[in-house]
Every structure is written in structure tokens, then in C-alpha cells.
C-alpha positions in Angstrom: -112.8 19.8 41.3 -115.9 18.7 40.2 -114.8 15.8 38.0 -113.2 14.3 41.5 -116.3 15.2 43.5 -117.8 13.4 40.9 -115.9 10.6 41.1 -115.4 10.6 44.7 -119.4 10.4 44.6 -119.4 7.1 42.6 -116.9 5.4 44.4 -118.8 5.8 47.9 -122.0 4.9 46.0 -120.5 1.6 44.8 -118.7 0.7 48.1 -122.1 1.4 49.9 -123.8 -0.4 47.5 -121.6 -3.4 47.8 -121.7 -3.3 51.6 -125.6 -3.2 51.6 -125.9 -6.0 49.1 -123.3 -7.9 50.9 -125.6 -7.5 53.8 -128.7 -9.5 52.4 -126.9 -12.6 52.1 -128.1 -14.5 55.5 -131.8 -12.2 54.9 -131.6 -14.4 51.3 -131.3 -17.6 53.3 -133.8 -17.0 55.9 -130.8 -17.2 58.9 -131.3 -15.3 61.6 -129.0 -12.6 62.4 -128.7 -9.5 64.4 -128.3 -5.8 63.0 -125.4 -4.6 61.5 -123.2 -1.4 61.7 -121.8 0.3 58.7 -118.8 -0.6 57.9 -118.6 -3.4 60.5 -121.0 -5.4 60.0 -121.7 -7.5 63.3 -118.0 -7.3 64.2 -117.5 -3.8 65.6 -117.0 -4.3 69.0 -113.8 -6.6 67.6 -112.6 -4.5 65.2 -112.2 -1.7 67.9 -111.3 -3.8 70.3 -113.6 -3.4 73.0 -114.5 -6.8 73.4 -112.1 -10.3 73.1 -113.1 -13.0 70.3 -114.1 -15.2 73.2 -116.7 -12.9 74.8 -118.1 -11.3 71.6 -118.9 -15.2 69.8 -120.4 -16.2 73.6 -122.8 -13.4 73.4 -123.6 -14.6 70.0 -123.8 -18.1 71.0 -125.8 -17.2 74.5 -128.5 -14.9 72.0 -129.1 -17.3 69.8 -129.2 -20.7 72.1 -131.6 -18.5 74.3 -133.9 -17.8 71.4 -133.8 -21.8 70.2 -131.9 -21.1 67.0 -129.4 -24.0 66.0 -127.6 -21.3 64.1 -127.4 -18.0 63.2 -125.6 -15.4 60.6 -122.9 -13.3 61.6 -120.9 -10.6 59.5 -117.3 -9.8 59.7 -117.2 -6.5 57.5 -119.0 -7.7 54.3 -118.0 -11.4 54.9 -120.7 -13.9 56.0 -120.1 -16.7 59.0 -122.6 -19.2 60.1 -122.3 -19.5 63.8 -123.1 -23.0 65.0 -125.1 -23.3 68.6 -126.3 -26.5 68.4 -123.7 -29.0 69.9 -125.5 -31.9 67.5 -124.5 -29.8 64.7 -120.9 -29.2 65.4 -120.6 -33.0 65.9 -121.8 -33.1 62.6 -119.3 -30.5 61.2 -116.5 -31.9 63.1 -116.9 -35.7 62.5 -119.8 -37.2 61.1 -120.0 -34.7 57.9 -116.1 -33.9 58.2 -116.0 -34.2 54.4 -117.5 -31.1 54.1 -115.0 -29.3 56.5 -111.9 -30.7 56.0 -110.2 -27.3 56.3 -109.5 -24.2 58.5 -110.3 -20.7 57.3 -107.0 -19.2 56.8 -104.8 -17.4 54.7 -101.5 -19.5 53.4 -99.1 -17.5 51.0 -95.9 -19.9 51.2 -94.1 -17.8 48.7 -93.5 -14.9 50.7 -94.7 -16.6 54.2 -93.1 -19.7 54.2 -93.7 -20.2 58.1 -97.4 -19.8 57.3 -97.6 -23.5 55.4 -97.8 -25.2 58.6 -100.2 -28.1 59.8 -103.3 -25.8 61.2 -103.6 -23.9 58.3 -102.6 -26.6 55.2 -106.1 -27.4 53.3 -107.1 -30.1 51.2 -104.8 -32.9 50.2 -101.7 -31.2 51.7 -103.1 -31.0 55.1 -104.2 -35.0 54.9 -100.5 -35.8 53.6 -98.9 -33.9 56.1 -101.3 -34.7 59.2 -100.9 -38.3 58.3 -96.7 -38.1 58.6 -97.0 -36.0 61.7 -99.7 -38.2 63.6 -97.1 -41.0 64.6 -94.8 -38.3 66.4 -97.1 -37.7 68.9 -98.2 -41.1 70.1 -97.3 -42.0 73.9 -94.7 -43.5 72.9 -93.0 -40.8 71.6 -94.1 -38.5 74.4 -92.0 -40.8 77.1 -89.1 -40.3 74.8 -89.0 -36.5 75.2 -90.3 -36.6 79.0 -86.7 -36.5 80.4 -86.5 -32.9 78.5 -89.7 -31.7 80.1 -88.2 -32.7 83.6 -84.7 -31.3 83.1 -86.8 -27.8 82.0 -88.6 -27.5 85.5 -85.3 -27.7 87.8 -85.0 -24.1 87.4 -88.7 -23.6 88.0 -87.6 -24.6 91.8 -85.0 -21.9 91.8 -87.8 -19.1 90.9 -90.2 -20.4 93.6 -87.4 -20.3 96.2 -86.2 -17.3 95.4 -90.0 -15.8 95.3 -90.8 -17.3 99.0 -87.5 -16.2 100.5 -87.6 -12.6 99.6 -91.1 -12.2 99.2 -91.2 -11.4 95.6 -94.6 -11.5 93.6 -94.9 -13.6 91.3 -95.8 -13.0 87.6 -97.4 -16.6 86.8 -97.6 -15.8 83.1 -94.5 -14.8 82.4 -92.6 -17.7 84.6 -94.7 -20.1 82.7 -94.3 -19.1 79.9 -90.7 -19.0 79.9 -90.9 -22.4 81.1 -93.2 -23.8 78.3 -90.8 -21.6 75.5 -88.2 -23.3 77.3 -89.2 -27.5 76.8 -90.6 -26.2 73.3 -87.2 -24.5 72.2 -85.8 -27.7 73.6 -88.0 -30.3 71.8 -89.3 -28.5 68.6 -85.1 -27.1 67.8 -82.9 -29.0 70.0 -81.7 -25.6 71.7 -81.2 -24.9 75.3 -83.1 -21.7 75.4 -82.7 -21.0 79.6 -85.4 -18.4 79.4 -86.3 -19.3 82.4 -82.9 -18.5 83.7 -82.6 -15.6 81.1 -86.1 -13.8 80.6 -84.3 -11.7 77.8 -83.4 -14.7 75.7 -83.7 -14.6 72.2 -86.5 -17.7 71.8 -88.6 -16.0 74.7 -88.3 -12.6 73.2 -89.7 -13.6 69.6 -92.0 -16.0 71.1 -93.7 -13.3 73.1 -93.4 -10.9 69.3 -95.6 -13.1 67.6 -98.5 -12.2 69.8 -97.8 -8.5 69.8 -99.9 -6.9 67.3 -99.6 -3.1 66.1 -102.5 -1.7 64.7 -100.6 -2.8 60.8 -100.6 -6.5 62.1 -104.6 -6.2 63.5 -105.5 -4.8 59.7 -103.6 -7.5 58.1 -105.2 -10.4 60.5 -108.8 -8.8 59.7 -108.1 -8.5 56.0 -106.7 -12.0 56.0 -110.1 -13.2 56.9 -112.4 -10.9 55.4 -110.7 -9.8 52.1 -107.8 -12.9 51.5 -108.0 -12.1 48.0 -106.3 -8.6 48.6 -103.6 -10.2 50.6 -102.8 -12.9 47.7 -102.7 -10.1 45.0 -100.1 -8.1 46.9 -98.5 -11.0 48.6 -98.5 -9.8 52.0 -96.9 -12.2 54.6 -98.8 -12.4 58.0 -95.8 -13.4 59.8 -93.5 -10.5 60.9 -90.3 -10.3 59.0 -88.0 -10.2 61.8 -89.7 -13.4 63.4 -89.7 -14.9 60.1 -86.3 -14.6 59.6 -85.3 -15.8 63.0 -87.0 -18.6 63.4 -85.8 -19.9 59.4 -82.4 -19.3 60.8 -82.4 -21.5 63.5 -84.1 -23.9 62.0 -81.2 -24.2 58.8 -78.5 -23.8 61.6 -80.0 -27.0 63.6 -80.6 -29.0 60.6 -77.4 -28.4 59.2 -75.4 -28.9 62.6 -77.4 -32.1 63.0 -76.5 -33.3 59.4 -73.4 -32.8 59.4 -72.4 -33.8 62.8 -74.4 -36.9 63.0 -76.1 -35.7 66.1 -79.3 -37.6 67.0 -81.7 -36.4 69.9 -85.1 -37.5 71.3 -87.3 -34.4 69.8 -89.6 -33.3 67.6 -86.6 -31.8 65.5 -85.3 -35.4 65.2 -88.7 -37.0 63.8 -89.3 -33.8 61.2 -85.7 -34.5 59.9 -86.7 -38.1 59.4 -89.6 -37.0 57.2 -87.2 -34.3 55.4 -84.7 -37.4 54.8 -87.4 -39.9 53.7 -87.0 -41.2 50.2 -90.6 -41.1 49.0 -91.7 -37.9 46.9 -93.5 -36.2 49.7 -90.6 -35.6 52.0 -90.4 -32.2 53.4 -88.4 -29.5 52.3 -86.4 -27.1 54.6 -89.4 -24.7 54.2 -92.0 -27.2 55.5 -89.8 -28.4 58.3 -89.2 -24.7 59.4 -93.1 -24.3 59.4 -94.4 -27.1 61.5 -91.3 -26.6 64.2 -92.6 -22.6 64.1 -96.2 -23.7 65.1 -95.6 -26.0 67.4 -93.4 -23.9 69.5 -96.3 -21.1 69.2 -99.1 -23.6 70.1 -97.2 -25.4 72.4 -95.8 -22.6 74.6 -98.8 -20.2 74.4 -101.3 -22.3 74.9 -99.9 -24.3 77.6 -98.7 -21.3 79.6 -102.4 -19.5 79.4 -104.1 -23.0 80.8 -101.2 -23.0 83.8 -101.7 -18.9 84.4 -105.9 -19.4 84.6 -105.3 -22.6 87.0 -103.1 -21.2 89.3 -105.5 -18.3 89.7 -108.2 -20.4 90.5 -105.9 -22.7 92.7 -105.2 -19.6 94.5 -108.4 -18.7 94.7 -110.0 -22.0 96.2 -107.4 -22.9 98.5 -109.3 -26.4 99.6 -108.8 -27.3 96.0 -105.3 -26.3 95.9 -104.8 -28.5 98.8 -106.4 -31.4 98.0 -104.1 -31.3 94.4 -101.4 -30.9 96.5 -101.9 -33.9 98.6 -102.5 -36.2 95.7 -99.4 -34.9 94.1 -97.5 -35.7 97.0 -98.9 -39.3 97.7 -98.3 -40.2 94.0 -94.5 -39.0 93.8 -94.4 -40.9 97.0 -95.1 -43.9 95.4 -92.6 -43.3 92.7 -89.4 -42.6 94.8 -90.4 -38.7 94.9 -89.8 -38.8 91.2 -91.6 -37.1 88.6 -92.1 -39.6 85.7 -94.5 -39.8 82.9 -96.4 -43.0 85.1 -96.4 -41.0 88.2 -98.4 -37.9 86.1 -100.9 -40.7 84.5 -101.8 -41.3 87.8 -102.6 -37.8 88.8 -106.6 -38.2 88.3 -107.8 -35.0 90.3 -105.0 -32.7 88.2 -106.6 -34.1 84.9 -109.7 -32.8 86.5 -108.6 -29.3 87.4 -107.0 -29.0 84.0 -110.1 -29.7 82.4 -112.2 -27.6 84.2 -109.5 -24.6 83.5 -109.7 -25.8 80.3 -113.5 -25.5 80.1 -113.7 -22.0 81.9 -110.8 -20.6 79.9 -110.3 -22.1 76.4 -107.1 -20.6 75.0 -108.6 -20.4 71.5 -112.0 -19.4 72.4 -113.6 -20.0 68.9 -112.8 -22.7 66.4 -113.3 -22.0 62.7 -114.0 -24.6 59.8 -114.4 -23.9 55.9 -117.2 -25.6 53.9 -115.2 -27.2 51.1 -118.3 -28.0 49.0 -122.3 -27.5 49.0 -123.6 -28.8 52.3 -127.3 -28.9 53.6 -127.7 -28.5 57.1 -129.3 -31.5 58.7 -132.9 -31.1 59.5 -133.0 -27.6 57.7 -133.5 -26.1 54.3 -130.0 -24.0 54.4 -127.6 -24.9 51.9 -124.1 -23.9 52.8 -122.1 -22.4 49.5 -118.5 -23.5 49.3 -116.5 -21.1 51.2 -118.3 -20.3 53.7 -116.8 -19.7 57.2 -118.3 -21.4 60.1 -117.3 -20.8 63.6 -117.7 -23.0 66.7 -118.0 -20.6 69.8 -116.2 -23.0 72.4 -116.5 -20.5 75.7 -120.1 -19.9 75.2 -120.9 -23.8 74.5 -118.3 -24.4 78.0 -119.7 -21.9 80.0 -123.6 -22.9 79.4 -125.3 -23.7 82.3 -127.2 -26.1 80.5 -124.1 -28.4 80.3 -122.3 -26.9 83.5 -124.7 -25.6 86.1 -123.4 -22.6 87.6 -120.6 -22.4 85.0 -118.5 -19.5 86.6 -117.8 -21.9 89.7 -114.6 -23.5 89.5 -115.5 -27.3 90.1 -112.9 -30.3 89.0 -115.4 -32.6 90.0 -117.3 -31.8 86.8 -114.5 -34.0 85.2 -115.3 -37.0 87.5 -116.2 -40.4 85.4 -119.7 -40.1 86.2 -120.5 -36.2 85.2 -118.7 -36.6 82.2 -120.8 -39.6 81.0 -124.1 -37.8 81.7 -122.8 -34.9 79.7 -122.7 -34.3 75.4 -119.3 -35.3 74.4 -119.0 -32.0 72.1 -119.6 -29.4 75.0 -115.9 -29.8 76.2 -113.7 -28.7 72.8 -110.8 -26.9 73.7 -108.4 -29.0 71.1 -111.2 -29.1 68.9 -112.4 -32.8 67.8 -112.5 -35.2 64.8 -110.0 -35.6 62.5 -108.7 -31.9 62.9 -108.5 -32.7 66.5 -105.0 -31.0 68.0 -102.4 -33.2 67.0 -100.1 -32.1 70.1 -102.8 -32.6 72.8 -100.6 -35.0 74.9 -97.7 -33.0 74.6 -99.4 -29.7 75.9 -100.8 -31.8 79.1 -97.8 -33.1 79.5 -95.9 -30.1 79.9 -99.0 -28.7 81.9 -98.6 -31.4 84.3 -95.1 -31.4 84.7 -95.2 -27.7 85.9 -98.3 -28.4 88.3 -96.3 -31.2 90.2 -93.3 -29.5 90.2 -94.8 -25.8 91.6 -97.3 -27.8 94.0 -95.3 -30.1 95.9 -93.9 -27.7 98.1 -95.1 -24.3 97.6 -98.6 -22.4 98.4 -99.9 -20.1 96.3 -102.1 -17.0 97.1 -103.6 -14.3 95.3 -101.6 -10.6 95.2 -103.6 -7.5 95.4 -102.4 -7.2 92.0 -104.6 -9.6 90.5 -107.8 -8.1 89.2 -111.0 -10.5 90.9 -112.9 -11.0 88.9 -110.3 -11.2 86.0 -111.0 -9.0 83.2 -110.0 -10.6 79.9 -107.8 -8.8 77.7 -109.9 -7.4 74.3 -106.7 -7.2 72.2 -105.5 -11.1 72.5 -106.9 -13.6 70.2 -105.6 -16.1 72.4 -108.2 -16.0 76.1 -105.7 -13.6 78.0 -105.5 -12.0 81.5 -105.9 -8.1 81.4 -103.0 -7.3 83.7 -101.9 -10.7 84.5 -101.8 -12.7 87.5 -99.8 -12.2 90.3 -99.4 -14.6 93.3 -97.3 -14.6 96.6 -95.8 -17.9 96.9 -95.0 -19.9 100.4 -93.2 -23.0 101.4 -95.4 -25.9 103.1 -94.3 -28.4 104.9 
């Protein structure tokens, strides 16, 4: 017993020393930071899930911006992170000095988790090569090519609205628009008619939602992948849930095999990936690489767009004057286009753009961005030199709710995105899609499907808040994506 106790004392002493030594990192570099809590560092509220990621780093931003600091230190357990609070510094990181910050700080292990090798997570030259290949698939011309698929998927939305209006059913808007975006991405990324609007229990919907359902084990793996990724590599741990990975890999294989065997050609994202797979050069996509790109396109496309639509409908239901103004624009534009929702008609809906941009300002689906310092970098106008491998966080939610850039930031005001107001504001004060060479590649597609849903649902229906919706909204502290706790519930009525 004495030997065991002695060993335990030694282990505890070593661990304690390691933590305390790690927490001197920013002090040794004269970087301001908040006091730590053993063993959480500065991340106690995050790890205990008492506050959302976005809100936690918005608080860090507010605290150190108020002190006039351009950046500050943060400890995620023992992992030192630099948090940028100055938009000029952020501009340098994302554009001017991008060569020092080319990578996201992410865990990739394609050996046991092939779906982790997607564009968002890949690093270095592999990312550059794949980005160059995929960029042409998201041009406006390719978006026009996919547009009819979006309109086809929206038809069931009208039936749901009619049913809610006729039977006075309460609309769970996150669920409905999530099923809509699932149908779109399922069709465009996999060439499969998911029909989740008609059938909420569809497999695509089931597994799409399951990706974001974190158990305690999932949360632990996610935290470890950030703080101690070496441990996950050592034990070959997969981040993607096994059943989710198997489902999406099987769907991709079946789709690819069927198309190749039968000469099927469709105007969708999968067809573009197939062309990259069948190219003759040495960098052609493997089946696993193709599946990973389809997977991330599916996840990013359905979740972020449905989140944006959910918050947009909340604000439109709260601000009925804005909802009426937007409906008026939609009707006037459609009247000029024979009452047809077309790619060109959506480009004329300027006020709709402003409503979407304001929603993305107030509720960015991805509330923080991260970059990894890929080689030693001396911060401009500072003596601080970031070491290779240091993560840098950009607190989007904090920046986009800063009254310096957006007076009365809690107010929903689409006029903030009029040409005049945009011109007078720092361009890096709005970053829901990121910026620079790693800007979200699917931005056009995400905006397009968001606009289709708004046009379809708002033309003939009025939305008001149901009493089941919390006012003000509370954010779900267990979700990495910005999400409303308890959902957003709406009443639906026809308008003449």
C-alpha cells in the first residue's frame, strides 16, 4: 500500500507540475490572460457546458477589447491559444500574412476515419491542391446548374405551410428548414431524393442530426482532439461516429458505382466530384477522398443554412414590419418574373440579402474561427513571436456584436447592410464565412438555398412567435454551432 501511495503521490506531483508549468506560457511571453482554474485552464465553463463556445469567447473579446488589448492569451486545459481582438490583426492573419496561418487547428486521421480528410480539416499542400480542384465547382455558373434541384426540393415546404395554417399547427422551424436543407444537400451532394420533408424519419435526416448529437464520450474526444491530439493519434481514435461513417461511406460507394455502371450524369456536386475522381492526373480523388468532400458538404450545407433560417424567422416573427417589407420585395420581384423563383429573380432581392446578412451578424452559425500558426510569426507592432503550432482564435460573435461596429448590437436592423453603412465599416467586422484564401467555399450555395426557403415560405404566409419560444432566446451551451435552446416555434397564417 505504501508503494502504491508513493507512486500516486509522484504521479500527482508530476501532473500538477506539468499543469502549472504549462500555465506560465503566456506570462513568459508578456501576454495578458485571465487566472486559470485547475485543471480546466480558462475553459471551465466550456468543458462543464455552462456556456456556449460563441458566448464564452465573446466575453473574452469584450473583456480584453475594453482594456485596449489587441490580443490575449487563453488556456484550453493546458493548450495555449491566442485570441485576437483587433480587426487589423485578424485581417493580417486571414489575408496579408496568410502564409503563416494556412491551416485550421484540426484533428485528421484518415487511416481510421477517412471522412475526417475533408477540405475544412486538411492542411498544407494537400489543402491547397484540393481547394484548387474544388473551387471551380462553386462558381455562379455551377450554382445556376444546381438551382432547379433546390426549387424542386422546396415544393413540399408549401404543403407543410398549408397544413400548419389550415390546422393551426405550431411550426418547429428548425426541424422543418433542417429537413429542407437535408433534402437539398442529399440531392446535390449524393444525388439521392431524401424526401425528409415528407418523411422526417428518413435515414439522411437521422444520420445528419446524429453527427451533432454529442454524448459525454464524444465531447471528451472533441476536447482531447484540440488539447492533446497526440493521444488520439497514438491510439488511432476516430472522431466521426462509426455508424455515421459507415452510412455515408456506403451511400457514396453505392452512388458512384451506380452512376459509373449505368452512365448516369446529373447536374450536381457529386457529378463534379466524379469528374475529379476520374481525372487522369496523379492527384485524382480516391473514393475515400471523394466521400469526405461529399460528407463535409452535406454537414456544412444543411446545418449552417438551417441555423441561419431558424434565427432569421425568429427575427422576422419578432419584427413584423421587417417581415412585411421583405414579403413586399419578394412579391414585387416575383411578379416581374412570371411568379417563378429563379436564380436571377433571387439576385434582385436586395432587402432579403440584408436580412440574411444581419441574421448572420447577430447569430453566426460558426461563432469562432481558428487558425494554426504554421511557422514562427512576429505580430505586427508587437514583440510577441507566435511559435509554430500555436492555435489562434477569432471570436466572430464578439466582433459582430461590438457596438463600435454595430451600434445597439442586440437590435435586428437589416439597414446595417445598406451599401452606405457597409462602406463605412471595417470589412473584417463581419466574418460568418471567414475571409481570405480559406473563406467558406460553399458560401454561394448556402446563401442560395437560404434565399429559396425565404422566398417560398414568406410569399403567402405570415409568421408570428408562438408562446413555446423563449423570449429572449437562450443559446444551447452544449452545441458548438450557434443554436437556440428549446428551439424556435412559430404560428403560421395565410396572407392575401
